[in-house]
Structures are given as structure tokens and as C-alpha cells.
C-alpha positions in Angstrom: -0.1 0.1 0.1 1.2 3.3 -1.0 1.9 5.7 1.3 -0.9 8.3 2.2 0.0 11.9 1.4 -2.3 13.6 2.8 -2.7 15.4 5.5 0.7 13.9 5.8 2.8 10.3 4.5 1.0 7.5 5.8 0.1 3.7 5.0 1.8 0.5 3.9 4.7 -0.1 1.5 4.3 -2.4 -1.2 6.5 -5.3 -0.7 8.2 -7.0 -4.0 8.4 -10.9 -3.9 10.8 -12.6 -5.8 11.3 -16.3 -6.8 14.1 -18.4 -8.0 16.4 -17.5 -10.9 16.4 -19.5 -13.5 19.5 -20.3 -15.7 18.0 -20.1 -19.2 15.2 -17.4 -18.7 18.0 -14.9 -16.9 20.0 -14.8 -20.2 17.6 -14.9 -22.5 18.8 -11.5 -24.1 22.1 -12.4 -23.8 23.2 -15.8 -25.0 23.4 -17.0 -28.2 21.5 -19.9 -27.7 18.4 -18.1 -27.3 18.6 -16.1 -30.6 16.7 -18.5 -32.6 13.9 -16.0 -33.5 15.1 -12.4 -33.9 12.0 -10.4 -31.9 10.0 -8.0 -33.4 10.5 -4.3 -32.9 7.3 -4.1 -31.0 8.0 -7.2 -29.0 11.6 -6.4 -28.4 10.2 -2.7 -26.4 7.4 -5.1 -24.5 10.1 -7.2 -23.1 13.1 -5.5 -22.9 10.6 -3.7 -20.5 9.1 -6.5 -18.5 13.3 -7.2 -18.2 13.7 -4.1 -16.3 10.5 -4.9 -14.4 11.7 -7.8 -13.6 15.4 -6.4 -12.2 13.0 -3.8 -10.2 11.0 -6.6 -8.6 7.9 -5.2 -10.0 6.5 -8.7 -11.2 3.0 -7.7 -12.0 3.9 -5.5 -14.4 6.6 -8.0 -15.5 4.0 -10.4 -16.7 1.7 -7.5 -18.3 4.6 -6.4 -20.5 5.6 -10.6 -21.2 2.0 -11.1 -21.8 1.7 -8.7 -24.2 5.1 -9.0 -25.9 3.9 -12.5 -26.6 0.5 -11.6 -28.0 2.5 -10.0 -30.5 4.7 -12.9 -31.3 3.6 -15.6 -29.6 5.8 -18.1 -31.7 8.8 -17.0 -30.1 10.8 -19.2 -27.5 12.3 -16.3 -25.9 9.2 -14.4 -25.5 7.5 -18.1 -23.4 10.8 -18.7 -21.3 10.4 -14.9 -20.1 6.8 -15.0 -19.0 7.5 -18.6 -17.3 10.5 -17.0 -15.2 7.8 -14.3 -14.1 5.4 -17.2 -12.9 8.5 -19.1 -11.5 9.4 -16.0 -9.7 5.9 -15.1 -8.4 5.5 -18.5 -7.3 2.4 -19.1 -9.4 3.3 -22.9 -10.2 0.5 -24.3 -12.3 1.0 -21.5 -14.5 4.4 -22.1 -14.5 4.3 -26.2 -15.0 1.6 -25.4 -18.2 3.7 -22.5 -19.8 7.2 -25.4 -19.5 5.2 -28.0 -20.9 3.9 -25.8 -24.1 7.0 -25.0 -24.7 8.5 -28.3 -24.4 6.2 -29.0 -27.1 6.6 -26.6 -29.4 10.9 -26.5 -28.6 11.3 -30.0 -28.2 15.1 -29.9 -29.0 15.7 -26.2 -27.0 18.3 -26.7 -24.6 16.5 -23.8 -22.4 13.4 -25.3 -22.3 15.1 -28.4 -21.3 16.9 -27.0 -18.5 13.8 -25.1 -17.5 11.6 -28.0 -17.8 14.1 -30.0 -14.7 14.1 -27.1 -12.9 10.5 -27.2 -12.4 10.5 -30.8 -12.1 13.5 -31.2 -9.3 11.6 -28.5 -7.2 8.4 -30.6 -7.4 10.7 -33.7 -6.4 10.4 -35.5 -9.9 14.2 -36.3 -9.7 13.9 -39.0 -12.6 12.4 -36.8 -15.1 15.2 -33.7 -13.9 17.7 -35.9 -14.0 16.8 -36.6 -17.9 16.7 -33.1 -18.8 19.5 -31.9 -16.7 21.7 -34.5 -18.5 20.2 -33.4 -22.4 20.3 -29.8 -21.6 24.2 -30.6 -20.8 24.8 -32.5 -24.4 22.8 -30.3 -26.5 23.2 -26.5 -24.5 25.8 -24.1 -25.8 26.2 -23.0 -22.4 29.0 -20.5 -20.9 31.6 -21.9 -18.1 29.3 -20.7 -15.6 25.8 -21.7 -16.6 27.3 -25.7 -17.5 28.7 -25.5 -14.2 25.2 -24.5 -12.4 23.0 -27.1 -14.8 25.8 -30.0 -13.6 25.6 -28.7 -9.9 21.0 -29.2 -10.6 22.1 -32.8 -12.3 24.0 -33.9 -9.3 21.5 -32.9 -6.7 18.5 -34.6 -8.8 20.8 -37.9 -9.1 21.8 -37.8 -5.4 18.0 -37.4 -4.2 17.3 -40.2 -7.1 19.6 -42.7 -5.9 21.5 -42.4 -8.9 25.4 -42.6 -7.5 26.7 -43.3 -10.9 24.7 -40.7 -12.6 25.6 -38.2 -9.9 29.0 -38.9 -10.7 28.9 -38.4 -14.4 27.5 -34.8 -13.8 30.3 -33.8 -11.1 33.3 -35.4 -13.2 34.3 -32.3 -15.0 33.7 -30.2 -11.8 35.7 -32.4 -9.5 38.8 -30.6 -9.3 37.2 -27.3 -8.2 38.0 -26.0 -5.0 35.1 -25.3 -3.5 32.7 -26.7 -0.5 29.6 -26.3 -3.1 31.3 -29.0 -5.4 33.4 -31.0 -2.8 29.9 -31.2 -0.7 27.8 -33.0 -3.2 31.3 -35.6 -3.7 31.1 -35.9 -0.4 27.3 -37.1 -0.5 28.7 -39.4 -3.7 31.0 -40.8 -1.9 28.9 -41.8 1.3 25.9 -43.6 -1.0 28.5 -45.0 -2.9 30.0 -46.7 -0.1 33.2 -45.3 0.0 33.1 -43.6 4.0 36.8 -43.1 4.1 36.8 -40.9 1.1 33.6 -39.3 2.3 35.4 -38.3 5.4 38.1 -36.8 4.1 36.2 -34.9 0.8 33.9 -33.8 3.6 36.7 -32.3 5.7 38.4 -30.8 2.5 34.7 -29.4 2.1 35.0 -27.9 5.6 38.4 -25.9 5.5 37.2 -24.4 2.2 33.4 -23.5 3.1 32.6 -19.6 3.5 29.1 -20.2 5.5 28.0 -22.3 8.5 25.7 -23.7 6.3 28.6 -25.5 4.4 30.0 -26.4 7.8 27.4 -27.6 9.1 26.4 -30.0 6.0 30.2 -31.0 6.1 29.8 -32.1 9.8 27.0 -34.4 9.2 28.5 -36.2 6.3 31.4 -37.1 8.6 28.9 -37.8 11.3 26.9 -40.4 8.6 29.8 -42.2 7.5 31.0 -42.5 11.1 27.3 -44.4 11.9 27.5 -48.2 11.7 26.3 -49.7 8.3 22.2 -50.2 7.9 21.4 -53.7 6.9 20.6 -53.9 2.8 17.9 -55.3 3.5 16.3 -52.0 5.4 13.4 -51.0 3.2 13.1 -47.4 1.7 10.4 -45.2 2.8 9.4 -42.9 -0.3 6.0 -42.4 1.2 7.4 -38.6 2.1 8.7 -38.0 -1.6 5.4 -38.8 -3.0 3.4 -36.7 -0.5 5.5 -33.5 -1.3 4.6 -35.0 -5.4 0.8 -35.0 -4.1 1.4 -31.5 -2.8 2.1 -30.0 -6.4 -0.8 -31.9 -8.3 -2.7 -30.3 -5.6 -1.3 -26.8 -6.5 -2.0 -27.2 -9.6 -5.9 -27.7 -9.0 -5.2 -24.4 -6.4 -6.0 -26.2 -3.7 -3.9 -24.4 -1.6 -4.9 -25.7 2.4 -4.5 -29.7 1.1 -1.7 -29.2 -0.8 -0.2 -27.3 2.9 -1.2 -30.5 4.4 0.7 -32.8 2.2 3.8 -31.2 2.4 3.8 -30.9 6.1 3.5 -34.8 6.1 6.6 -35.0 3.7 8.5 -32.2 5.9 7.4 -34.4 8.9 8.5 -37.6 6.7 11.8 -36.1 6.4 11.9 -34.9 2.5 12.0 -31.4 1.4 14.4 -28.9 0.4 14.5 -25.4 0.3 12.1 -24.4 -2.6 9.6 -27.0 -1.2 9.3 -25.0 1.9 9.0 -21.5 0.2 6.7 -23.3 -2.1 4.8 -24.6 1.2 5.2 -20.9 2.9 3.6 -19.3 -0.6 0.3 -21.9 -0.2 0.1 -20.9 3.4 0.3 -17.1 2.7 -2.3 -17.5 0.5 -4.8 -18.9 2.6 -4.4 -16.8 5.7 -2.1 -18.7 7.4 0.9 -15.7 8.1 2.8 -17.4 11.1 3.0 -20.9 9.4 4.3 -18.7 6.5 6.6 -17.2 8.8 8.0 -20.5 9.4 8.1 -22.5 6.3 10.0 -19.2 4.7 12.8 -19.7 7.6 13.2 -23.4 7.0 13.7 -22.6 3.9 16.0 -19.9 4.0 17.7 -22.2 6.6 17.4 -25.3 3.9 19.4 -22.8 1.4 22.6 -22.9 3.4 23.1 -26.8 2.7 22.1 -26.3 -1.0 23.2 -22.9 -2.2 19.7 -23.1 -4.2 18.8 -19.2 -4.1 20.8 -16.2 -5.1 21.3 -12.8 -2.7 18.6 -11.0 -4.1 16.3 -13.9 -4.2 16.6 -15.3 -0.2 16.5 -11.2 0.3 12.9 -11.7 -1.9 11.4 -14.4 1.2 12.9 -12.4 3.8 10.6 -9.0 2.7 8.0 -11.7 2.6 8.4 -12.5 6.2 8.6 -8.9 7.3 5.7 -8.2 6.0 3.9 -11.2 7.3 4.9 -10.3 11.1 4.2 -6.4 10.5 1.3 -5.8 12.8 2.1 -1.9 14.0 4.4 1.1 13.4 4.6 5.1 13.0 6.0 7.3 10.1 7.6 11.1 11.2 7.8 13.3 8.7 8.5 16.8 8.2 7.6 18.6 4.9 8.9 22.2 4.2 8.7 24.0 1.3 10.0 27.4 0.2 8.9 29.7 -3.0 9.5 33.3 -3.9 6.8 34.4 -6.2 6.9 38.3 -7.4 5.5 40.9 -5.4 3.5 38.7 -3.6 6.0 37.9 -1.4 6.8 33.8 -0.2 6.0 30.6 0.7 7.8 28.5 3.6 6.0 26.4 5.7 7.4 23.2 7.8 4.0 21.4 8.9 5.3 18.2 10.8 3.6 15.3 11.8 3.4 12.0 13.4 1.1 8.8 12.7 1.4 5.4 14.9 -0.8 2.6 13.0 -2.0 -1.0 14.0 -2.6 -4.1 11.4 -4.4 -6.5 13.7 -2.7 -10.2 14.0 -4.7 -12.8 11.1 -7.0 -10.2 10.1 -4.7 -7.2 9.3 -2.7 -9.1 6.4 -4.5 -11.7 4.5 -2.1 -12.3 1.0 -1.8 -8.8 -0.1 -5.0 -7.0 1.7 -4.3 -4.7 5.0 -6.5 -3.2 7.0 -4.8 -0.7 9.3 -6.0 1.5 11.7 -4.1 4.8 12.6 -3.9 7.8 15.1 -1.9 10.9 13.8 -1.5 14.6 14.9 0.0 17.2 12.5 0.6 21.2 12.6 2.8 24.0 11.1 5.9 24.7 13.3 7.1 27.1 11.0 5.6 30.2 8.4 7.3 32.4 6.9 4.8 34.9 6.4 3.9 35.3 9.9 0.6 33.0 10.1 0.1 31.6 13.5 2.2 28.6 14.3 2.5 25.7 17.3 -0.4 24.4 19.1 -3.0 26.4 17.8 -2.6 24.6 14.6 -2.2 21.0 15.5 -4.4 18.5 14.3 -5.4 15.3 15.1 -7.4 12.5 13.5 -8.2 8.5 13.9 -9.1 6.6 11.0 -8.8 3.2 9.0 -7.9 2.3 6.0 -8.1 -0.7 3.6 -6.0 -2.4 0.5 -8.7 -4.6 -1.0 -7.0 -5.9 -3.9 -3.8 -8.2 -3.3 -2.2 -6.8 -6.3 -3.2 -3.8 -7.2 -2.4 -0.7 -5.2 -5.6 0.7 -4.3 -6.0 2.3 -0.8 -9.5 3.6 0.5 -9.1 5.8 3.9 -11.8 7.0 6.3 -10.8 9.2 9.1 -12.0 11.6 11.6 -10.6 15.1 12.4 -11.1 15.8 15.5 -9.6 19.5 17.4 -6.3 20.0 19.6 -5.6 23.2 18.9 -7.8 26.0 18.4 -7.5 26.6 15.0 -7.6 22.7 13.8 -11.1 21.7 13.0 -13.6 18.5 13.3 -14.7 17.0 10.1 -14.7 13.5 8.3 -12.3 13.0 5.8 -12.7 10.1 3.2 -10.0 9.5 0.4 -9.2 6.8 -2.4 -5.8 6.7 -3.9 -3.9 4.6 -6.0 -0.2 4.3 -6.8 2.3 2.0 -9.1 5.9 1.4 -8.5 9.3 -0.1 -9.2 12.9 0.0 -7.9 11.9 1.4 -4.7 12.8 -1.6 -2.6 16.5 -2.5 -2.3 17.9 -4.5 -4.5 21.0 -6.5 -3.0 22.8 -7.9 -6.0 22.7 -4.7 -8.1 25.1 -1.6 -8.0 22.1 0.8 -9.6 18.6 -0.2 -11.1 15.9 2.4 -12.7 13.3 3.1 -10.4 10.1 5.3 -10.7 6.5 6.3 -8.9 3.3 7.8 -9.1 0.3 8.2 -7.5 -2.6 9.9 -7.1 -4.8 10.7 -4.4 -8.4 11.9 -3.8 -9.7 13.7 -0.3 -13.1 15.0 0.4 -13.9 16.9 3.3 -17.6 16.0 4.1 -18.5 18.9 6.2 -16.2 21.6 4.7 -17.3 20.6 1.2 -14.1 20.8 0.1 -12.1 18.0 -2.1 -8.5 18.4 -3.2 -7.0 15.7 -5.6 -3.1 15.0 -5.6 -0.4 13.2 -7.5 3.2 12.9 -8.3 5.2 11.3 -10.7 9.1 10.7 -9.9 11.3 8.7 -12.5 15.2 8.1 -12.2 18.1 5.9 -11.2 19.0 3.9 -7.6 22.4 4.1 -6.6 23.8 2.0 -3.5 26.5 3.8 -1.9 28.2 0.7 -0.8 31.5 2.8 0.0 29.6 4.2 3.5 27.2 1.4 3.6 25.2 -1.1 1.8 22.0 -0.2 3.1 22.5 2.8 1.8 20.9 4.5 -1.1 20.8 7.7 -3.2 17.9 8.2 -6.2 18.3 10.6 -8.3 15.1 12.0 -10.1 12.7 14.5 -12.2 9.4 15.2 -10.7 6.2 16.2 -11.8 3.7 16.9 -8.8 0.5 18.8 -9.2 -2.9 19.1 -7.4 -6.4 20.6 -7.8 -8.3 22.5 -4.5 -11.4 23.7 -5.2 -11.5 25.9 -2.1 -8.0 27.7 -3.8 -8.1 30.7 -5.3 -5.7 29.2 -8.1 -7.2 25.6 -8.1 -4.6 23.9 -10.0 -0.9 23.8 -9.7 1.4 21.8 -11.7 5.4 22.0 -11.1 8.2 20.0 -12.3 12.1 19.7 -11.7 14.8 17.2 -10.3 14.9 15.6 -7.4 17.0 13.4 -4.9 16.4 11.2 -2.6 18.7 9.7 0.3 16.9 6.2 1.9 19.6 4.6 4.8 17.2 0.8 5.4 17.6 0.0 9.1 16.0 -3.1 11.2 16.1 -6.6 9.8 17.1 -9.7 11.2 18.4 -13.6 9.7 15.0 -14.0 8.3 13.5 -10.8 8.0 14.8 -8.2 5.2 14.7 -4.3 6.7 11.4 -3.2 8.1 12.0 0.7 8.6 14.1 3.3 6.7 15.2 7.0 6.8 15.4 9.1 4.0 15.5 12.7 2.8 14.3 13.9 -0.6 14.9 17.5 -2.2 13.4 18.9 -5.2 13.1 22.2 -6.6 9.7 22.5 -9.2 9.2 25.3 -11.4 5.7 26.1 -12.3 3.7 24.8 -15.4 0.9 26.6 -13.9 0.3 30.2 -12.1 -0.4 28.8 -8.6 2.5 30.0 -6.4 2.3 26.3 -4.5 3.7 24.6 -7.6 7.3 26.1 -7.1 10.0 26.3 -5.5 12.5 24.1 -3.0 10.2 21.3 -1.6 12.0 18.8 1.2 10.4 16.4 2.9 12.3 14.2 5.3 10.7 11.2 6.6 11.1 7.9 9.1 9.0 4.9 8.4 9.5 2.4 11.2 
């Protein structure tokens, strides 16, 4: 939910949800393996916009662009892979399955399609299918060295899970001399599965010495401990019930039966099966049916499991941590200090500082339901400084209490009703109704990118019932964000161009529009092991040149905001 702009910034931040980075699609615009059918100019333009939207974390917009591009050029493998990537990032398993099966029929010899089919099969515990796909992709694709390595690691994981040690050895053979814990841990597992316990212990110890994370060290210790245990009787039967439950869970997800799928996931996990991606998919299922606490636990399990599996890149893990932060939020407050100064001919100047504070409560369970957000708030604001000599201080303080609701999960529409009440002698009593809509991309932190495109657009209408006054306010910002890593990897700068305007039926100059340059500095903080930064402090400075005659359309605008 976008921060409200009337009377002070308040509201809900939009969370960018990310899913797994697909190897083939991530290079759809770079690698020679995907250049079979050139894109038309319009399709390329839309696809490029979709790719940028993915980079900015705006998945709904990326999906819209990818769909529109595919309508223009429905026979394009590139565009099909692009839309598939968006579906995977959104956690939409059934749509991803349908798309990859369609691509497999149309492009049966495509290495990229084989790889994507393998990743989805691996995600759903269909390891035999994944092995077949990965081996074919490795044999036929024109991959970069890094792509080839990632495919072989995925192939070996599927082979190990399918109890096919010989095939795992074939997958890992070209990587055997690589001095990294990621590879050596898999070789140690292969040795253990093949019965060579001494080699498993030796390689696991080597992996521990090369480990860069606690997860890698714990995995190495686990392999050594298993290798030192007494051998099991060969007659001991293998129970595949847990794996079958996970496969059943994915079948239920494709039928949109989230609750039944979640139960099947849990039975599989209780039986000892499951990997990082399975926990994440179960987390999304729990989120969709409103089981927020269970969803948080599953995302945390996913992040823990990835410490050993190394399936996710840093931005992918950040996306899950953002999910946790959003699901856990139940309260917060906002401090805002907007200042405007402008000189306009013989009439004089505007120079006003109007700080405010808001505290809000988001009820557990009903406050957040799969993107639908309900909040109750209390706030106060007033004029601290007025360069024209008007009254400031306590007489200007206005209080209000209200409720706001975001009813559509994937659209940033916000409905607000609040009661204005007297605090200072010059404040008023009235009912204020507001309706706002916003869209944005690149406003959250991108932990793997040094810079990224950012933009924000919103419009809000407010109506004071007793006073009969209405105000429509809007602003568009477009620019580029950089992480200032030399100072802090949580500090960003966002130079941008801005266009802002309002229409107020009680002003002499009813419409005011201004445009000009701006810059925003933002520092993110209050994050945990499992949660993304929950708070930020930012300062925005803009200078607006008037596009209308209204004095309020011009001059310097400065806003300091603490969102906690």
C-alpha cells in the first residue's frame, strides 16, 4: 500500500516478492542459445520493459509486459521463457507448469526449455525427470562456463536425490578438481552413497576447510557423522512416502487447493523429505490462505535449508526475507517533516514547515491476508514554522483517527476513512474520505545490484464532508537508484525527475502543477536473520518549476521521513 499523502505521509509499503532465478531465462537476452527467432521491434520493446521490471522487482508489471509481447509474437521461444520466469518468481506453479509443457511441445530440442523443465521437475521432487532434462540440456546446449557449472550441480543434486550415484558422478566429473565447498560437499555425498566412507570423510573435511558459510560447515559435519555411523542392513526398506507426499502437494497446487497442498507438504516434511524450494512453495500456499505464522515458519525453514543447498542467490533470499517482514508486521509509526519554500514576485514568499506523526496498528491475522491490508491509525500534525508570519505551534495542531484498507492483493488501491478532531484552537472537526492508487518499481532495496531503474506514480483524492472541500493530488518520479556501498550497503541515492500537481476547489488558483529535478537519500535498517529491513529514514529534496500560475507549484520542497 502506498504511503498516504494527505495530510502527511502514512500508509503501507508495497512488498516486492521474488522467486528463484531461472538459469536459462536470466540470460534470455544475452546468450547465443536463445537467438533462434529475432524479435520484432514492438515485441523487443515490451520484452525489454519486462526484463527491467523484473530487475526492479515489479513482477505484476513484468507479467503484463511479457504477456503483451507474447501476444505480438506468440511463436517466440524467448518470450515464452520470459513469461515462464515471471511465473516462477511469483510462485505460480500451475501457470509455470503449463507454460513449460507448452514450450516443450513446441521446442523439443531447445536446451533452454530442457533446463527449465528440469528445474521445475526438481522443485516438485520428480528427480528422475529432472535428471533426464539436465543431462540432455548439458549435452545439447551452448552454455557459458558458469551456466554449465550450475546445470551440472543441479543435475548432481537430482541424481543424488534419486539414488543414482553413477549419474551423479557423471554430472560432477568435470567439476571434481574445483576447490570449493559447494562442489566438494556433493562429491562427499556421492562417496557416502557409493559406500566409500573414508573418501566421504576426507572430502567432507576438505569442504569444511573451504567453507564460507555456517551451513556448509554444518553440512560437512553431518556427512562425517553419517559416514561414522554403523552401516544399515541392506534389507532395510526405503520409505518413499514422504517424497510422494511432496509430489502430491504440487498436484494439489496445480488444482488451486492450497490448504490440501499445505497438509501434504507438511506430511512430506514430517517424513524427512523436502528442500529449500519446497519449503518456500509451502510458505506461499500458507500465505494465500491466511496462515501467516505458518507461512513465516516455512520461509524461515527455506532460508535455513538453503544454507546447505545453495539454490538461491542473494536477491532471491532477500525476497523471502521481505515476505517474512511483511507477514510479521502488526504495528508501526511514521514521522514526517515536509518543508516548502518559494518566492513569487511582489506577493512575497511561501516558507512553511509542517511536521506530523502517525502510529498505526495492523491486527494479527485479519490485518494482512495475502496482500489485502487493514490498518487503524492515529495521527497529529501542525505548522511548526511559517515565514509569512501566520500562526504556528499548538493552535495549529490537528488530530485524526481512522482506518484504511487495501482490498485488492496485486493492485495498490487504498480506501481511507478518518475522523478529524480538535487539538489546537485553529484545528477542525470533520470527516475525511480518501481514495488513492499508486504504482512503482525499484523502490525496495536490490541487494545484488549496484544500481537500478526506479519510478513511482500515485494519485489520491480526498473529500472533507462537512467543509465540502475536495483535493486531488498526484506525483510522478522517474530516475535511477544507486547503492552507496562505500558508506553502507543499506544506503541508497535516487536522483530523479518529478512532476507534481494538485487541484483544490477552495484555492483561488485551483490547479497547481510543477516539475523539476530531485534527489532522495534513503537508509534502510531494522533487519534480522530472516527478515528484510523493516524501517528506513529518507530525505528528499526537489526543486519545482511552475507549469501553472499557482504559487504552491514552484520552489524548493524538502521532506524528511522516518518509516518505522
